[in-house]
C-alpha positions in Angstrom: 0.3 0.0 0.2 1.4 3.4 -1.2 0.0 6.5 1.0 -0.1 10.0 -0.2 -0.4 13.3 1.8 -2.1 12.8 4.9 -2.7 9.5 4.7 1.3 9.0 4.8 1.6 11.5 7.6 -0.9 9.3 9.7 0.5 5.9 8.8 3.7 7.1 9.5 5.3 5.6 6.6 4.8 6.1 2.5 4.5 2.2 1.9 3.7 -1.2 3.1 3.4 -4.5 2.2 -0.2 -6.4 2.7 -1.7 -9.5 2.6 -5.5 -9.5 1.4 -7.7 -10.8 -1.2 -9.7 -7.9 -1.2 -9.3 -4.0 -0.9 -11.3 -4.4 2.2 -9.3 -6.6 4.0 -6.5 -4.9 3.4 -7.7 -1.8 4.4 -9.1 -3.6 7.6 -5.6 -5.0 8.3 -4.1 -1.5 8.1 -6.6 0.0 10.3 -5.4 -2.6 12.9 -2.0 -2.0 12.3 -2.1 1.6 12.9 -4.3 1.2 15.9 -2.6 3.3 18.1 -3.3 6.4 15.7 -7.1 6.9 15.6 -6.2 9.7 13.3 -5.2 7.2 10.4 -8.7 5.8 10.3 -10.4 9.0 10.1 -8.4 9.8 7.1 -8.8 6.6 5.4 -12.6 7.8 5.3 -12.3 10.3 3.3 -9.5 8.5 0.8 -10.0 6.9 -2.5 -8.1 4.1 -4.0 -6.2 3.5 -7.0 -5.9 -0.8 -7.1 -3.1 -1.5 -9.5 -3.5 2.1 -11.5 -7.1 1.8 -11.2 -9.7 4.2 -9.5 -12.0 1.6 -7.0 -14.6 4.7 -7.2 -18.0 3.9 -5.0 -17.4 0.3 -5.6 -17.8 -1.8 -2.4 -14.1 -2.7 -1.1 -15.3 -6.3 -0.7 -15.6 -6.8 -3.9 -12.6 -5.0 -5.3 -9.7 -8.1 -5.7 -6.3 -7.6 -5.2 -3.5 -9.4 -7.0 -0.2 -10.6 -4.9 2.1 -8.1 -5.8 0.0 -5.6 -6.5 -0.2 -2.0 -5.6 -2.8 0.2 -3.4 -2.5 4.0 -3.9 -4.2 5.8 -0.6 -5.1 8.9 -1.8 -6.7 11.4 0.8 -8.5 14.7 -1.1 -6.3 17.7 -1.5 -6.2 20.9 -3.2 -5.6 22.0 -6.6 -6.0 18.6 -8.0 
């Protein structure tokens, strides 16, 4: 998972590996891993996601499959873009 802007700040890292079959599983694991920082979960609520370069949009995260070795981009809203 690659974190950008406020998500990166809340996670305390720019990226970290995931082991999950769906985006929902990966996000649940990330929330658990960063449970000591409640701001992380709040930031995730406002984020949009790209999975291997494709926007997730409004799809249910439980229906978004993740490939082994794939990339999840975690993008919080930002001004000017």
